[in-house]
C-alpha positions in Angstrom: -3.3 228.4 252.3 -4.9 231.5 250.8 -3.2 233.3 248.0 -2.0 236.5 249.6 0.0 238.1 246.8 -1.2 241.5 245.6 -3.9 241.7 243.0 -2.5 241.3 239.4 -1.9 244.6 237.5 0.4 243.3 234.8 0.6 240.2 232.7 2.1 237.3 234.7 5.4 236.3 233.2 4.9 232.6 233.8 1.4 232.1 232.2 0.4 231.9 228.6 -1.5 235.1 227.8 -4.6 233.6 226.3 -7.1 235.2 228.7 -8.1 238.8 229.2 -8.3 238.7 232.9 -9.9 241.3 235.2 -7.4 242.7 237.7 -8.8 240.9 240.7 -7.7 237.8 242.6 -10.4 236.0 244.5 -9.1 234.0 247.5 -12.3 232.7 249.2 -16.0 232.4 248.9 -19.1 231.6 250.9 -22.5 231.0 249.4 -23.1 233.6 246.7 -20.2 235.8 247.9 -16.6 236.1 247.0 -13.7 237.9 248.7 -10.5 239.1 247.0 -7.0 239.3 248.4 -7.6 242.8 249.7 -10.6 241.8 251.8 -13.3 243.2 249.4 -16.5 241.3 249.2 -18.5 240.7 246.0 -21.9 239.3 245.2 -21.2 236.6 242.6 -23.7 236.7 239.7 -21.5 234.8 237.3 -20.8 231.6 239.2 -17.5 231.0 237.4 -19.4 230.9 234.0 -22.4 229.0 235.3 -20.3 226.4 237.1 -20.8 227.0 240.9 -24.3 225.8 241.0 -24.3 225.4 244.8 -22.3 228.6 245.4 -19.0 228.7 247.2 -18.1 226.5 250.2 -21.4 224.6 250.2 -21.3 222.4 253.2 -22.6 219.2 251.5 -20.3 219.6 248.5 -17.2 220.5 250.6 -17.8 217.5 252.8 -18.2 215.1 249.9 -15.0 216.3 248.3 -13.0 216.2 251.6 -14.3 212.7 252.5 -13.5 211.3 249.1 -10.1 213.0 249.0 -9.2 211.3 252.3 -10.5 208.0 251.1 -9.5 207.6 247.4 -9.0 210.3 244.7 -8.2 208.3 241.6 -7.5 204.8 240.3 -8.4 205.1 236.5 -10.9 203.4 234.3 -8.9 200.2 234.2 -11.1 199.4 237.3 -14.7 199.6 238.4 -15.5 202.9 240.1 -18.5 202.9 242.5 -18.9 206.6 242.6 -19.0 206.7 238.8 -21.8 204.1 238.7 -23.7 206.0 241.3 -23.5 209.3 239.4 -24.4 207.7 236.1 -27.6 206.2 237.6 -28.5 209.6 239.0 -28.0 211.3 235.6 -30.0 208.6 233.7 -32.9 208.7 236.2 -33.0 212.5 236.1 -32.9 212.7 232.2 -33.7 209.8 229.9 -32.8 206.1 229.5 -29.3 205.5 228.3 -25.7 205.2 229.3 -23.1 207.7 230.4 -19.5 208.2 229.4 -17.6 210.5 231.7 -14.8 212.9 230.9 -13.3 216.1 232.3 -14.9 219.1 230.6 -17.6 220.3 228.3 -15.5 220.3 225.1 -14.4 216.7 225.8 -18.1 215.8 226.3 -18.8 217.2 222.8 -15.8 215.4 221.4 -17.5 212.2 222.7 -20.7 213.2 221.0 -18.8 214.1 217.8 -17.1 210.7 217.7 -20.3 208.9 218.5 -21.9 210.6 215.5 -19.0 209.4 213.3 -19.6 205.8 214.6 -23.3 206.2 213.9 -22.6 207.2 210.3 -19.7 204.8 209.6 -20.6 201.6 211.5 -24.3 201.6 211.6 -24.9 203.2 208.2 -22.0 202.0 206.1 -20.4 205.5 205.8 -23.4 206.9 204.1 -24.0 209.5 206.9 -21.2 212.0 206.9 -22.6 215.5 207.3 -22.4 217.3 210.6 -24.9 220.2 211.2 -24.8 222.9 213.8 -26.1 226.5 214.0 -24.9 230.0 213.5 -23.3 231.5 216.6 -23.0 228.1 218.2 -20.3 227.3 220.8 -19.5 223.7 221.6 -15.8 223.9 222.7 -12.3 224.5 221.6 -10.8 221.1 220.9 -10.8 220.3 217.2 -14.0 218.2 216.9 -16.0 220.5 219.1 -14.4 223.6 217.4 -15.4 222.3 214.0 -19.1 222.6 215.0 -18.5 226.0 216.7 -19.4 228.8 214.2 -17.6 231.8 215.7 -14.9 232.8 213.1 -12.6 234.2 215.7 -12.4 230.9 217.4 -12.2 228.8 214.2 -10.0 230.6 211.7 -6.6 230.5 213.5 -6.9 226.7 213.7 -8.1 225.9 210.1 -8.4 223.6 208.4 -11.0 221.9 210.6 -13.3 218.9 210.0 -16.2 220.0 207.8 -19.5 221.1 209.2 -22.5 223.1 208.0 -24.2 225.9 210.0 -27.9 226.6 209.8 -29.6 229.8 211.0 -30.4 229.3 214.7 -34.2 228.9 215.2 -35.0 228.7 211.4 -37.1 225.6 211.0 -37.5 226.0 207.2 -33.7 226.0 206.8 -33.5 222.8 208.9 -36.2 221.1 206.8 -34.2 222.0 203.7 -30.8 220.9 205.0 -31.5 217.8 207.0 -31.4 214.7 204.8 -30.6 211.0 204.9 -26.8 211.8 204.6 -26.7 213.7 207.9 -25.0 212.0 210.8 -25.9 214.4 213.6 -27.4 217.8 214.4 -25.8 219.6 217.3 -27.7 222.4 219.1 -27.7 224.3 222.4 -31.2 224.4 223.9 -30.2 228.0 224.8 -27.2 229.5 223.1 -25.0 230.8 225.9 -21.8 232.3 224.5 -23.7 233.8 221.6 -25.7 236.0 223.9 -28.3 233.9 225.7 -30.7 233.1 222.8 -33.7 230.9 223.3 -35.1 229.1 220.2 -38.7 229.5 219.2 -41.2 227.4 221.1 -41.5 224.0 219.5 -38.3 224.3 217.6 -36.5 221.5 219.5 -39.5 219.2 219.0 -39.5 219.9 215.3 -35.8 219.1 215.1 -36.4 215.9 216.9 -39.0 214.9 214.3 -36.7 215.8 211.5 -33.8 213.8 212.9 -36.0 210.8 213.5 -37.3 210.9 210.0 -33.9 211.0 208.4 -32.1 208.8 210.9 -29.8 211.5 212.2 -28.6 211.8 215.8 -30.0 214.8 217.7 -27.3 216.1 220.1 -28.3 218.6 222.9 -25.3 220.5 224.3 -26.4 221.2 227.9 -23.0 222.1 229.1 -24.2 225.5 230.3 -28.0 224.9 230.6 -28.0 221.6 232.4 -28.1 220.8 236.2 -31.0 223.0 237.1 -29.7 226.2 235.5 -33.0 226.9 233.6 -35.4 225.8 236.4 -35.6 222.2 235.2 -32.9 219.7 235.6 -32.1 220.0 231.9 -33.3 222.7 229.5 -34.7 220.3 226.9 -37.2 219.1 229.5 -39.2 222.4 229.1 -40.3 221.0 225.8 -40.5 217.3 226.7 -38.0 216.4 223.9 -35.5 213.6 224.3 -32.2 213.7 222.3 -30.0 210.9 221.2 -27.1 212.4 223.1 -26.8 215.0 225.8 -23.6 216.6 226.9 -23.0 218.0 230.3 -20.2 219.7 232.4 -20.0 223.1 234.2 -22.5 222.8 237.0 -22.2 219.0 237.2 -19.2 219.1 239.6 -20.0 222.4 241.3 -16.5 223.6 240.4 -14.7 220.3 240.3 -13.8 219.5 236.7 -16.1 216.8 235.2 -18.0 216.3 232.0 -20.3 213.6 230.7 -22.2 212.4 227.6 -25.5 210.6 228.2 -26.5 208.6 225.1 -29.2 206.3 224.1 -28.7 202.5 224.2 -28.4 202.4 220.5 -25.6 204.9 220.4 -23.8 203.5 223.4 -23.7 200.1 221.8 -21.4 201.5 219.1 -18.6 202.0 221.5 -16.3 199.0 222.0 -13.4 198.8 224.5 -10.5 200.9 223.3 -12.5 203.1 221.0 -12.5 206.0 223.4 -10.9 206.6 226.8 -9.8 209.1 229.4 -7.3 208.9 232.2 -9.0 211.2 234.7 -12.6 211.2 233.4 -15.1 210.0 236.0 -12.6 209.4 238.8 -13.7 209.0 242.4 -13.2 212.6 243.5 -15.0 214.2 240.5 -17.9 211.8 240.8 -18.3 212.3 244.5 -18.7 216.0 243.8 -21.2 215.2 241.0 -23.3 213.0 243.3 -23.4 215.7 245.9 -24.5 218.4 243.4 -27.2 216.1 241.8 -28.6 215.2 245.1 -28.8 218.8 246.2 -30.4 220.1 243.0 -32.9 217.2 243.1 -34.0 218.0 246.6 -37.6 219.2 247.1 -38.0 222.9 246.5 -34.5 223.5 245.0 -35.7 224.0 241.4 -38.7 225.9 242.6 -36.3 228.5 244.1 -34.5 228.8 240.8 -37.8 229.6 239.1 -38.9 232.1 241.7 -35.5 233.9 241.8 -35.6 233.9 237.9 -39.0 235.6 237.9 -37.8 238.2 240.5 -34.5 238.9 238.7 -36.1 239.1 235.2 -38.7 241.6 236.6 -36.0 243.7 238.0 -33.9 243.6 234.8 -36.9 244.4 232.6 -37.8 247.4 234.7 -34.3 248.7 234.3 -33.4 247.8 230.7 -36.7 247.2 229.0 -38.5 243.9 228.4 -37.0 243.4 224.9 -33.5 243.6 226.3 -33.8 240.6 228.6 -33.4 237.1 227.3 -33.0 233.6 228.8 -34.6 231.2 231.2 -34.1 230.3 234.8 -30.9 231.7 236.1 -29.2 231.9 232.7 -30.1 235.5 231.6 -28.7 237.9 229.1 -29.2 241.7 228.9 -28.8 243.2 225.5 -26.7 246.4 225.7 -26.1 249.1 223.1 -22.4 248.6 223.4 -19.8 246.0 224.5 -20.4 245.0 228.2 -16.8 245.5 229.3 -17.2 248.9 230.9 -20.4 247.8 232.8 -18.6 244.6 234.0 -15.7 246.7 235.3 -18.1 249.2 237.0 -20.0 246.2 238.5 -16.7 244.9 240.0 -16.1 248.3 241.5 -19.6 248.1 243.0 -18.9 244.6 244.4 -20.8 242.6 241.8 -19.5 239.9 239.5 -21.2 239.6 236.2 -19.9 238.4 232.8 -20.0 238.9 229.0 -21.6 237.0 226.3 -21.7 237.6 222.5 -23.7 240.3 220.7 -23.0 243.0 223.3 -24.7 241.0 226.0 -24.3 241.2 229.8 -24.5 237.6 231.1 -26.1 237.0 234.6 -25.8 233.4 235.9 -25.6 233.4 239.7 -25.3 230.3 241.9 -28.6 228.5 241.9 -28.8 228.9 245.7 -29.2 232.7 245.5 -31.9 234.1 247.8 -34.5 236.8 247.3 -32.5 239.3 249.4 -29.4 238.6 247.3 -31.4 239.2 244.1 -32.4 242.5 245.4 -28.8 243.2 246.3 -27.7 242.2 242.8 -30.1 244.7 241.2 -29.1 247.5 243.6 -25.4 246.9 242.9 -26.1 246.9 239.1 -27.8 250.3 239.6 -24.7 251.6 241.2 -22.6 250.3 238.4 -24.8 251.9 235.7 -24.9 255.2 237.6 -21.2 255.2 237.7 -21.1 255.1 233.9 -23.7 257.8 233.3 
């Protein structure tokens, strides 16, 4: 049943107030459009923070979820799960050889990678590899291990002390060469920094990191929570450079809105996990994996990623014409527009104009529509953005 209560205007007395919510309540969606409880329609250019890869109410995804829900939702990892095996095979064949460990979210996937890095240093290298490296303005999640390699002070400081980590300047190869040694267990990096403001590292940087980690026996971990599952025009962002990590973490678009996360790791890393070392009650259950299979098969279909690339080129051209070439960053349908001020007022004006966009760090407007967006919808997006900007002028 649709939620028919009036749109929120004050803080709900029953919810923890840890979100700054916009005063709108969406009740249904179709394709790249949302509708609120007052019947107003919006073009969705945020996709629930880059989650709804296939948009809203996608027939294939909805059918897969409904059929699985009628058949079997959950049994736990005490038993074999066919859907889990099917999805793992799809991920491995679309990325690189290895094994998959499922969970429920991006931060949990990075916890798996963090724990795998500890196993790498402790079991395989006798405790000699202890240092964890990440990058300035990184975001890897809010649970304690993932938070420890997230650099943003506002997220970290209330929960100190955290496990130790070191942060290198993002994109600075010289700093990486100086810092990475034989005592490093792992280096964590986002192929494109999302929460920081949509920053792409210099060309060749990921390949250089791969070489450094290989030389010093450190694990290279790619956090593809936001960039994975076709978001950048390839199935995974690291494939633009032809670099293979030791561990890749995924979530967001993987379930198309159904909570699921995963860590794909090399055989050498996977072999370190023994029964009982790590587990999850819900991770990789039948329902979540049925959604994941449907999403992967759709994104892998002929022409799907070509549309992502074409719509990215169209959208970037429109944004550069409006904001200037230097203001637009990103790849595929994960784009950021650098503003002179915080994006909040423009986001609010966009909502008034029937457009959903979001914030990122560094005074950045984040645009990450469903990957199924059409050319006509990109034109509509730009026109609605014009209306929002004009309302603020």
